[in-house]
N, C-alpha and C positions, 0 to 999 in steps of 0.2 A: 535609438538615439536620433535626434534631429540633426540634420546637416543643412546649414544655410550657406549660400554663396555670399561673397563680399558684396556683390551687386544687390542681393536681396536685403542685406542688413543696411547698406547705404541707402537704398530706396525707402526702407522703413524709417530710417533716421530723418530723411528729407521730409517724408510725410508727417512724421511726428513734429518736426520743427515748424512746418507750415501750419499744422493744427494749433500749436502753441501760439504762433504769431497771430492767427485768426482769433483765438480766444482772448489774447491780450488786447488786440484792437477792439474786439467786442466789449471788453470791460472798460476800455478807455471811452468808447462811444457812450456806454451807459452812464459813466461818471459825468461826461460832458453834457449829456441830456439833463441829468439831474441838476447840474450847475446852472445850465441855461434857464431851467424852470424856477430855480430858487433865487438866482441873481449873482452877478459878478462879484459882489462884495462878501459873499457867503463862505463859510467854511467848506461847503461842498465844492465851490469853485476853486478854492485853494487846493483841495485834494485832487480834483479832476485835472487841473493844470499841472500839478506836480507829477501825477501819474503819466500824463501825456508827454511831459518833458523827459522823464526818465525813459519811457518807452521809445520815443523817437531818437533820443540820444544814442540809445543802444542799437536801434535799427541802423542809424547813419554810420555808426562805428563798424557794424558788421558789413554794411554795404560797401564801405571803403576798404575792406580787407581784401587782399589779393586772393585769399582762399575762397571768397564768395563765388559760387558757381553761376550766378545769374549773368546774362549777357551784359557787357560793359555799358551799352546805351541805356538799358533798363535800370541798371544800378545808378547811373548818373541822374536819370529822371527821378528815381525814387529819393535819391539824396536831395535833389532840388525841392521836391515836395516836402520832405522832412524838414528841411531848413525853413521853408515857408511856414509850416506848422509850428515850429519852435518860435519863430519871430512873431507870428500871430498870437500864440499863447502868451508870450511875454507882453504884447500890447494889451491883452485882456488883463493879465496880472497887474500891470501898471495902471489900469483904469483908463487907458486911452482908447479902448475898444470894448465892445461886448459881443464880438463876432463868434459866439459859440456855434452858431449855425454853420458858418464856414468850416470851422474845425470838425464839426460832426460830419458834414457832407463829404469833405475830402477823406476823412478817416473811413467813412462808410464805403467810398469808392475803392480805396485800397483794400479794405476788408473783403469786399465782394470779389475783388480781382485775384485773391489768393486761391489757387486751385491745387 
């Protein structure tokens, strides 16, 4: 029979969570790239912006939770980045911007920073 320590299970859970976050960010980036290529008024853009909005809303909620184990300063910085992404996505959705490239670049930086 296998015996796992709490630290092993917790470590696996953190690794699994990071992997899921990275996968979700990767999917968001793919959707945003497609939307950029097709155009801001497309159905692809609606899907990409909706996905990014849901993703970052969830991330911000988690980052604001006292149970989040990341350092306070990093959490605050990520929340600020997330709020920018939400604002910028809304600008694109409203037709006041077509800054898919900025959304993609910032999302890629966060994606690449997950270890």
